[in-house]
C-alpha positions in Angstrom: 0.0 0.0 0.0 1.4 3.4 -1.1 2.1 6.3 1.3 -1.1 8.3 0.8 -3.3 5.2 0.8 -1.6 4.0 4.0 -2.2 7.3 5.6 -5.9 7.2 4.7 -6.2 3.7 6.0 -4.7 4.8 9.4 -7.0 7.9 9.4 -10.1 5.8 8.8 -9.2 3.0 11.3 -11.1 4.7 14.2 -14.2 5.0 12.0 -13.9 1.3 11.0 -13.5 0.3 14.6 -16.7 2.2 15.5 -18.6 0.4 12.7 -17.3 -3.0 13.8 -18.2 -2.4 17.4 -21.7 -1.2 16.5 -22.2 -4.2 14.1 -21.3 -6.6 16.9 -23.8 -4.9 19.2 -26.8 -4.6 16.8 -26.5 -8.1 15.3 -26.9 -9.7 18.8 -29.9 -7.8 20.0 -32.2 -10.8 20.8 -31.6 -14.0 22.8 -34.5 -15.5 20.8 -32.4 -15.9 17.7 -31.5 -19.6 17.2 -27.8 -20.0 18.3 -26.6 -21.6 15.0 -28.3 -18.9 12.9 -26.7 -16.3 15.2 -23.3 -17.9 14.7 -23.7 -18.0 10.9 -24.7 -14.3 10.8 -21.8 -13.3 13.1 -19.4 -15.4 11.0 -19.8 -13.3 7.9 -20.8 -9.9 9.3 -18.0 -9.7 11.8 -15.3 -11.1 9.6 -13.8 -7.6 9.0 -13.1 -6.3 5.6 -12.7 -2.8 4.1 -16.1 -1.6 5.4 -16.2 0.7 2.3 -19.9 1.2 2.3 -20.4 2.1 5.9 -17.4 4.4 5.8 -19.1 6.2 2.9 -22.3 6.7 4.9 -20.3 8.2 7.8 -18.0 10.4 5.7 -20.9 11.7 3.5 -22.9 12.6 6.6 -19.9 14.3 8.2 -19.0 16.2 5.0 -22.6 17.5 4.9 -22.4 18.8 8.5 -23.9 15.8 10.3 -22.5 13.6 13.0 -20.9 10.1 12.9 -23.2 9.0 15.8 -26.3 9.9 13.9 -25.1 8.0 10.8 -24.0 4.8 12.5 -27.3 2.9 12.3 -27.5 3.5 8.5 -23.8 2.6 8.2 -24.6 -0.8 9.9 -27.6 -1.3 7.8 -25.8 -0.9 4.5 -23.0 -3.3 5.6 -25.7 -5.9 6.6 -27.2 -5.7 3.1 -23.7 -5.9 1.6 -22.8 -9.0 3.7 -26.1 -10.7 2.8 -25.3 -10.2 -0.8 -21.8 -11.7 -0.4 -23.2 -14.8 1.4 -25.6 -15.4 -1.4 -23.1 -14.6 -4.2 -20.8 -17.3 -2.9 -23.4 -20.0 -3.1 -22.9 -22.9 -5.6 -25.9 -21.6 -7.6 -24.3 -18.2 -8.0 -20.4 -17.8 -8.1 -19.6 -21.0 -6.2 -16.8 -19.6 -4.2 -14.8 -21.4 -1.4 -13.1 -18.4 0.1 -14.2 -15.0 1.4 -11.9 -12.6 3.4 -9.4 -15.4 3.7 -11.8 -17.9 5.3 -14.1 -20.6 4.0 -17.4 -19.1 2.7 -20.5 -19.2 4.8 -22.1 -22.2 3.1 -18.8 -24.2 3.4 -19.0 -23.8 7.2 -22.8 -23.8 7.9 -24.3 -25.5 4.8 -26.3 -24.0 2.0 -29.6 -23.8 3.8 -28.3 -22.0 6.8 -26.2 -19.7 4.7 -29.3 -18.6 2.7 -31.2 -18.0 5.9 -28.3 -16.1 7.5 -28.3 -13.8 4.5 -32.1 -13.4 4.7 -31.8 -12.5 8.4 -29.1 -9.9 7.8 -31.1 -8.3 5.0 -34.3 -7.9 7.1 -32.3 -6.8 10.2 -30.8 -4.0 8.2 -34.2 -2.4 7.7 -35.1 -3.0 11.4 -32.0 -1.2 12.5 -32.6 1.8 10.1 -36.2 2.2 10.9 -35.7 2.0 14.7 -32.6 4.1 15.0 -32.3 6.7 12.3 -33.8 10.1 13.3 -36.1 11.9 12.7 -38.7 9.4 11.4 -39.2 10.9 8.0 -35.4 10.6 7.4 -35.5 7.0 8.6 -38.3 6.3 6.1 -36.4 7.9 3.2 -33.2 6.0 4.1 -35.2 2.7 4.2 -36.7 3.5 0.8 -33.3 4.5 -0.6 -31.6 1.3 0.6 -34.5 -1.0 -0.5 -34.3 0.5 -4.0 -30.6 0.1 -4.2 -30.7 -3.5 -3.0 -33.7 -4.7 -4.9 -35.0 -5.6 -8.4 -33.9 -2.3 -10.0 -30.6 -2.2 -8.1 -28.2 -4.8 -6.8 -30.5 -7.9 -7.3 -31.4 -6.8 -10.8 -27.7 -6.2 -11.6 -26.9 -9.7 -10.4 -29.6 -11.2 -12.6 -28.2 -9.3 -15.6 -24.7 -10.5 -14.7 -25.8 -14.1 -14.7 -27.6 -13.6 -18.1 -24.5 -12.1 -19.5 -22.4 -15.0 -18.3 -24.8 -17.4 -19.8 -24.8 -15.6 -23.1 -21.0 -15.5 -23.2 -20.9 -19.3 -22.6 -23.6 -19.9 -25.2 -26.0 -21.4 -22.8 -28.6 -18.6 -23.0 -29.2 -15.1 -24.2 -29.8 -12.1 -22.1 -32.4 -9.4 -23.0 -31.2 -5.9 -24.0 -30.1 -3.6 -21.1 -30.5 0.1 -21.3 -27.2 1.8 -22.2 -25.1 3.5 -19.6 -24.8 7.3 -19.4 -21.0 6.9 -19.3 -19.3 7.0 -22.7 -17.6 3.7 -23.5 -13.9 3.3 -24.3 -12.6 1.3 -27.3 -10.5 -1.7 -26.6 -6.9 -1.9 -27.5 -6.7 -5.6 -27.0 -7.1 -8.3 -29.7 -10.9 -8.4 -29.4 -12.2 -4.9 -30.0 -15.0 -3.9 -27.6 -18.2 -2.6 -29.1 -20.0 0.4 -27.6 -23.0 -1.9 -27.0 -20.9 -4.4 -25.1 -19.3 -1.8 -22.9 -22.6 0.0 -22.3 -24.2 -3.4 -21.4 -21.4 -4.1 -18.9 -21.7 -0.7 -17.3 -25.4 -1.0 -17.0 -25.0 -4.2 -15.1 -22.5 -2.7 -12.7 -24.2 0.6 -12.2 -26.9 -1.7 -10.6 -24.9 -4.6 -9.2 -22.1 -2.6 -7.4 -22.9 1.0 -8.0 -26.4 1.4 -6.6 -25.4 0.3 -3.0 -22.4 2.6 -3.0 -24.6 5.5 -4.2 -27.2 4.7 -1.5 -24.5 4.8 1.1 -23.7 8.3 0.2 -27.2 9.6 -0.2 -28.3 8.1 3.1 -25.4 9.9 4.8 -26.5 13.1 3.2 -30.1 12.6 4.1 -29.2 12.1 7.8 -27.2 15.3 7.7 -30.3 17.1 6.3 -28.2 18.1 3.3 -29.8 20.1 0.5 -30.7 18.3 -2.8 -27.7 19.9 -4.6 -25.3 18.1 -2.2 -27.2 14.9 -2.4 -27.0 15.0 -6.2 -23.3 15.8 -6.1 -22.7 12.8 -3.8 -24.9 10.6 -6.0 -22.7 11.5 -9.0 -19.6 10.7 -6.9 -21.1 7.4 -6.0 -21.8 6.4 -9.6 -18.3 7.1 -10.7 -16.6 5.5 -7.7 -18.9 2.5 -8.0 -17.8 1.8 -11.6 -14.2 2.5 -10.7 -14.5 0.0 -7.8 -15.8 -2.7 -10.2 -13.1 -2.1 -12.7 -10.5 -2.4 -9.9 -12.2 -5.6 -8.8 -12.1 -7.0 -12.4 -8.4 -6.1 -12.7 -7.6 -7.7 -9.3 -9.1 -10.9 -10.5 -6.7 -10.8 -13.5 -3.6 -9.4 -11.8 -4.2 -9.7 -8.0 -2.6 -11.8 -5.3 -4.9 -14.4 -3.7 -3.2 -14.0 -0.3 -3.9 -10.3 -0.2 -7.4 -10.6 -1.6 -8.5 -13.4 0.7 -10.5 -15.0 -2.1 -9.8 -16.9 -5.4 -8.5 -15.1 -8.4 -8.6 -15.6 -12.2 -12.1 -17.1 -11.9 -14.0 -14.6 -14.1 -12.6 -15.8 -17.4 -13.1 -19.5 -16.5 -16.8 -18.7 -15.7 -17.3 -16.7 -18.9 -18.0 -13.5 -17.0 -18.3 -10.2 -18.8 -15.6 -8.0 -17.4 -13.8 -4.7 -18.2 -10.4 -6.3 -18.9 -12.0 -8.9 -21.2 -13.7 -6.1 -23.2 -11.2 -3.3 -23.0 -7.9 -4.9 -22.1 -5.9 -4.2 -18.9 -4.4 -0.8 -19.7 -7.6 0.7 -21.2 -9.5 -0.6 -18.1 -7.0 1.2 -15.9 -7.4 4.4 -17.9 -11.1 4.3 -17.7 -11.0 3.8 -13.9 -8.6 6.8 -13.6 -11.1 8.9 -15.6 -14.0 7.9 -13.4 -12.0 8.8 -10.2 -11.2 12.2 -11.7 -14.9 12.7 -12.4 -15.9 11.6 -8.9 -13.5 14.1 -7.3 -14.7 16.9 -9.6 -18.3 16.2 -8.6 -17.7 16.9 -4.9 -15.7 20.0 -5.4 -18.6 22.1 -3.8 -17.8 20.4 -0.5 -14.3 21.9 -0.4 -12.1 20.8 2.5 -15.0 18.8 3.9 -14.8 16.4 0.9 -11.1 15.8 1.4 -11.5 12.3 2.8 -14.0 11.3 0.1 -11.6 12.5 -2.5 -8.8 10.4 -0.9 -11.1 7.4 -0.7 -11.8 7.6 -4.5 -8.1 7.4 -5.1 -7.8 4.5 -2.7 -10.4 2.6 -4.6 -8.4 3.0 -7.8 -5.1 2.0 -6.3 -6.1 -0.8 -3.8 -4.5 -4.2 -3.9 -7.2 -6.1 -2.0 
């Protein structure tokens, strides 16, 4: 990890610690939860990780003049939704992964049925935590609606379906319906198989939903809790769109070029599964260039925040340069 990124990681560690402590508290609120289900929920939720999404909630709220304490419930909620998605993504019917964060995946430890139920429990708990703890009530309702839209059929789940359909189409087993084009202009590939604008737009449309919507929701929820005006919410939403796509490109590149020991999960699986990825369409160097352009756009969008947006700007660069 380079100097500036290392400095940001150190600076964010207290926030990450607060998120981890609050997650451990809210996930164990009731003695009525079956012990084995509780163990399965804890196993994945409390396994650590970057905590990127909850950090975005906290930093967006703080940048808009709100407090970390007020944003913690929403930060925990978005991480619960993210963790549920990882548990389900790792299942044999989905990505069929054996490792997550350097440990066996949830279904490898607890079995598929309990892994599915642990994911379901975390998803529903996320909305309970938001509704009961975000204040005032109208902001709690808006945050729940925001998160539900980001996680559901027009957001993350819809993006996952489109990803599966693209994988099936690539392998010749099925064909996927057309997906609306992305607002971001595509790059041409400089590898041996030129990318078509339709192919790149298709891929971006998938990831604007699959990865980007939850990142955007993290930012807009933080802004809502701070009672920020619509102009700032919109600026943070644009930042989230750009960072979400840059994050996915970085993920695709790490699958090609990354170190399994640092990542804590398998690498070089995307090509074997026939997945539609940025390096496959654009090549490695063009993918890196696209990610750099998206980070530049993200930082430009939050210029109105001035110094209050410094950490968000640094985080955008961290997403681009991360090695895990």
